[in-house]
Structures are given as structure tokens and as C-alpha cells.
N, C-alpha and C positions, 0 to 999 in steps of 0.2 A: 300690195304694192306691185306695180308693173316691173317686170324683170329688168328692163333696161335702166330703170331708175336706180337699181342697185349700184350701177357703175358710175353714178354721178352724185349720189347723196353722200353726206358726211357721216362718219361713225360717231355715235354718242358713247364715249368710253365710260361715262359714269353709269349709264344704263347697262352696259355690258358686264358690270360687276367687278371691274378692277380699274385701278388708277394707272395713268401713263408711266409713273415711276415705280410701280409695284415691283417689277422684276429687277430694275436697276438697284433698288434699295435692299433687296433681299440678301441676307448675309449667307444664305445657304447655297448660292450658286446662280447660274444663268437660268433663263426661261426654260431651256431644254432640260436642264438637270432637275429643276423643280417639278416639271411635268413627269419626267421619268421616275422620280422618287414617289410621286403621288400614285402613279399607276402600278408601280411595284408593290406598294402597300395594298392596293385593291387586289392585285393578282395573287399576293401571298394569302390573303383571306380566302379567295376563291379556291386556291389549290388545296386548302385543308379539307381532308375527307373527299378529295376530288370534286368539291363543289356540290356534293349531293345534298347536304343539309344546310348549306350556307344561305343566309338571308342577307344579301347585300343592301346596306342601308342607303337611302336616297341622298341624304345630306352629304356624306363624304364622297359619294359618287359624283354629285354635282360640283362639289368643291374641286375635285380633280379635273372634271370636264371643263370648268371655267378657265383653268390655266391654259388649256389648249387654244383658247381664243386668240392668244398672242401669235400663234403660229399662222393662223389664217391672215392676221393683220400683216405679218412679215411677207406674205406672198403678194401683197399689193392689190391693185384694182381687179385683177383677173378672178380673185377668189372673194371679192367683197360680198357676192351673193351668198356664198357659203358662210362667211363670217357673220353676216346679219341674221341669217336663218338659224344658224347654229347657236349663237349667243342668246337669241330671244327664247329658244326652246329650252336651253339649259336654265335660263332664268325662271321660266314657267315651272319647270320641274323642281327647282330649288325652293320656290315659293310654296310648293305643294308638299314639301318634305315633312313638315310637322303634322300634316293631316294623314298621309299615307305611310310614312316611315320607311318602307322598303320598296324596291323596284317591283317585286312580285305582287305586292298589294295594289300598286298602280294598275297593273295589267288585269288582275283579278276583278277590280272594280269595273273596268271597261268591258270585260267579258260578261260580267253579270248584268250590266246595263245595256249590252249590245251596242257599244259605242267605240269598239276597238279601232275602226278605220274612219271614224268621223273626223272632220277637218281639225277640230280643236281638242281632240282627246289627248290625254297625257301619254297614252300608249303609242299613239302615232308620233308624238313629239319625241318620245324616247327612241323610237325607231330612227328618226332623223338624226338625233344626236349620235346614235350608234354608227350611222353612216358617216358622220363627220369624223369620228374617231378612226374609222376604217380608211377613210380617204387620206388622212395624214399618215397612217401606218403604211398604206400602199405607196404613197408619194416618197416616204423615207426609204422604203425598200428599193424603189426604182432609183432614187438619188444615189444610194450607196452601191448599186450594182456595178457601176463602172465610172471612172473619172470622166469618161467621154460622154456620159449621159447628161445632156443639158437639163436645166430645171424645167424648161418648157416641155421637153419630151417626157420627163418624169411626171410632171403634173398632168399633162394631157392624157397619158396612159392611165394614171391613177383615177382621173375623173371618168374616163371611158369605162374603166373596170368597175368602179364602185357606185357612181352616181348617175351616169348618163342613161342607164336602162330605166330609171324611174323619173326622168325629167322630160318635159315637153320639148318639142322642136324649138320653140322660142328660147327656152332656157339653154339648151345645148348650143344654139347659134350664138347667143350672147357670151357664153363661156368661151367658146372657140375664138371669138373675136378678141376677148380679153386676154387670152393666153400670150398675145404678142407683147403685153405690158408687164409680164413677169420679170422680176429682177434676175440678174445673172446668178450663176452658182456662187461666185465670190461675194456678190452683193447680199445674197441671202445669209451667208455665213457672217458677214459684217453686221447685218440687221439683228442676228441672233447672238452676236458677241461670242462667236465660236471660231475655232481653227478647224482645219480639215480633220485633224486627229480627234479633237474633243467632240466635234459634231458627229463623227462616225461612232464614237463611243456612246453618246447620249441618244442618238437616233436608234442605234441597235438596242439599247435598253428599252426604249419606248416600243419598238416593234415587238420585242419579246414579251413585255409586260402588258401591252394593250390587247394582245390576241386572246388570252384567257378571259378578259373582261368582255370583249366582243362576243366570244363564244358563249359566255354565260348569259348574255342578253338574248342571243339567238335561241338558246335552250329554253328561256322563259316563254318565248313565243311558241316554239314547236311543241313543247310539252303540253301546251294548252290547245293544240290543234290549229294554231294560227300560222298561215303560210308566210314566207319571207319575201314574196314577189310583189311587194307594194311599197 
């Protein structure tokens, strides 16, 4: 799909793996609290034995990642490119869960078949999902750094740090143009049904819980001699 069509096409929420009312109907809390809960569970698993012998299973990982899709949706048209790419790759990984079982087996298969960096490899898709998680983490970190930090500034800096080095000029240009359409700080909180206080708490929880998951994925690559510059 041409990158500029990302900013004009409609999102198919059914294909993304969740319903419009999924988070509104959940009795356990807001979208942010659900996401934080899910990643804290993953983080707790990884922290056992310092993650040395942990085999993180693909299905619960994808279930947690699918919840993050709503955050991209809350950012509006500027991050539609990320929303569509992210959700499609989470879906592909989820569909492969019964075959591979764990994240490490996904990578081992592609290493053995020499398809790690091929366009449709699950290892490459896992890499992109990892970048999506890190993009949200970096955005939240910027967002919470000061009340004077606008969402546009927070998102622009997060994109520049996490994704821009791996994107083409066309993608970077389209993203830059779309940043003007980001919601305000107050609008984002309204979209997420959060107050300043609750958002700070939940975003901080996600920042803390997602980092061990991101590092775990990075270690799966580096321990197999796969560089992270792609």
C-alpha cells in the first residue's frame, strides 16, 4: 500500500482483532489500565530468573500487543500508518502462535531457513511490533516529562528516536505532515478516558513494564547474532 494512502483509508476494526466497544465494556478498567496489566504480567514472567530460561509464549504476547492498537487509534491520522502496520503484524504473529508456540521458535525457524530479513518473515514482523511497543513507550515518556510538552512534540520526538531511522524519506515526510493533525494533550486524555493523574499512573506502569519485554525481544536477536539496525 502506498504510504500516503494510510492517511486516507478507513480502519477495519474487525480485522484489527478488537471491537469498538471492547475497552468501554471491560469491567477491569480503561484501555491504558488493561494494557499496563497485560504488560506487567509479561514483565513478571521475564523477570523470573532474570529472563535466562524464560520462553515467552507467542499467544499471550500477541494478546497483550493487540491491546496497544487502541493507543495508535487515539493518536488520530498522524499515526494511522503505524496503526495499520502494527495491527496487521500482530495479527500475523497471533495466527502463527499455534504453529511456533514461542517467540524464540519464530526466530529460530527463520534463522534456519535464512529468511530473517525477508519481507514476509515472522521475525521481521516481530521486529516491527517491537518497534511499535517502543514507540508508545517513548511517546509516553516524553508526554510525562513535563506538562509543557505538547503531544505533537512528544510524538515527533518519539518517532524520530524509534522509527525514523528505519523508514524511507516518503514515510518520514508523510508522518511529519500528519503530526499537525494530532489531538491536543487534553483531547488525548479524553479519548483514553483518563485524567492527568490516572494517565500519569498508567503510562508510568506501561513504561516500566514494557521495557523488559522490549529488551527480551532484542536479546532474542542479538543472542543469535542478528543485528538490530534494520
